[in-house]
C-alpha positions in Angstrom: 0.0 0.0 0.0 1.5 3.3 -1.0 1.0 6.7 0.7 -1.5 7.8 -1.9 -3.8 4.8 -1.5 -3.5 5.1 2.3 -4.6 8.7 2.1 -7.5 7.8 -0.1 -8.6 5.1 2.2 -8.5 7.4 5.2 -11.0 9.7 3.4 -13.6 7.0 2.6 -17.0 8.3 3.6 -18.3 5.8 6.1 -21.4 5.9 8.3 -20.9 5.6 12.0 -22.3 2.0 11.8 -19.8 1.2 9.0 -16.9 2.7 11.0 -17.8 0.6 14.0 -18.1 -2.5 11.9 -14.7 -1.9 10.4 -13.3 -1.2 13.9 -14.6 -4.6 14.9 -13.0 -6.3 11.9 -9.7 -4.9 13.1 -10.3 -6.1 16.7 -11.1 -9.6 15.4 -7.9 -9.6 13.4 -6.0 -8.5 16.5 -7.5 -11.4 18.5 -6.3 -13.9 15.9 -2.7 -12.6 16.4 -2.6 -12.3 20.1 0.0 -13.8 22.4 -2.2 -16.0 24.6 -0.7 -19.2 23.4 3.0 -18.2 23.7 3.4 -19.7 27.2 2.5 -23.2 25.9 4.4 -22.8 22.6 7.2 -25.4 22.3 8.8 -23.4 19.5 8.9 -20.3 21.7 10.4 -22.4 24.5 13.1 -23.7 22.2 13.8 -20.3 20.5 16.9 -18.4 21.3 14.8 -15.4 22.3 11.5 -15.3 24.1 9.4 -15.7 21.0 9.5 -18.1 18.1 9.6 -16.8 14.5 5.8 -17.5 14.0 4.7 -15.6 17.1 7.1 -12.7 16.4 5.6 -12.5 12.9 2.1 -12.5 14.3 2.9 -9.6 16.6 4.5 -7.7 13.7 1.3 -8.2 11.7 -0.8 -7.1 14.6 1.3 -3.9 14.7 0.7 -3.3 11.0 -3.1 -3.8 11.4 -3.0 -1.4 14.4 -1.0 1.2 12.5 -3.6 1.1 9.6 -6.5 1.3 12.1 -4.9 4.4 13.6 -4.3 5.9 10.1 -7.9 5.3 9.3 -9.0 7.1 12.5 -10.5 3.9 14.0 -8.2 3.9 17.0 -6.4 6.6 19.0 -2.6 6.7 18.7 -0.9 4.8 21.4 1.2 1.7 22.2 0.8 -0.8 19.4 -0.7 -4.2 20.2 2.2 -6.3 19.1 4.7 -4.0 20.8 2.8 -4.2 24.1 2.8 -8.0 23.8 6.5 -8.1 23.3 7.0 -6.1 26.5 5.0 -8.7 28.4 7.4 -11.4 27.1 10.5 -9.4 27.9 11.4 -8.7 24.3 11.2 -5.0 24.8 11.8 -3.0 28.0 
């Protein structure tokens, strides 16, 4: 996605109901990329760091979703979901 298409998407005329539905789509996507199964993940346990490659990639994708949601005005700016999860697992301080 380039800056021009992102700007156009941010200006889509949506009703309040459509905006809320789109916000819920993002929340559903976040929940699919959460870190709740990290404590039982054998790959995370065996990884050199606190997260395996797959969980790290999931958290990166969650951050990208969150950044897009912020750009579209669906969420306030703040700590990104994946970044917050990394802090919980000691990846970031």
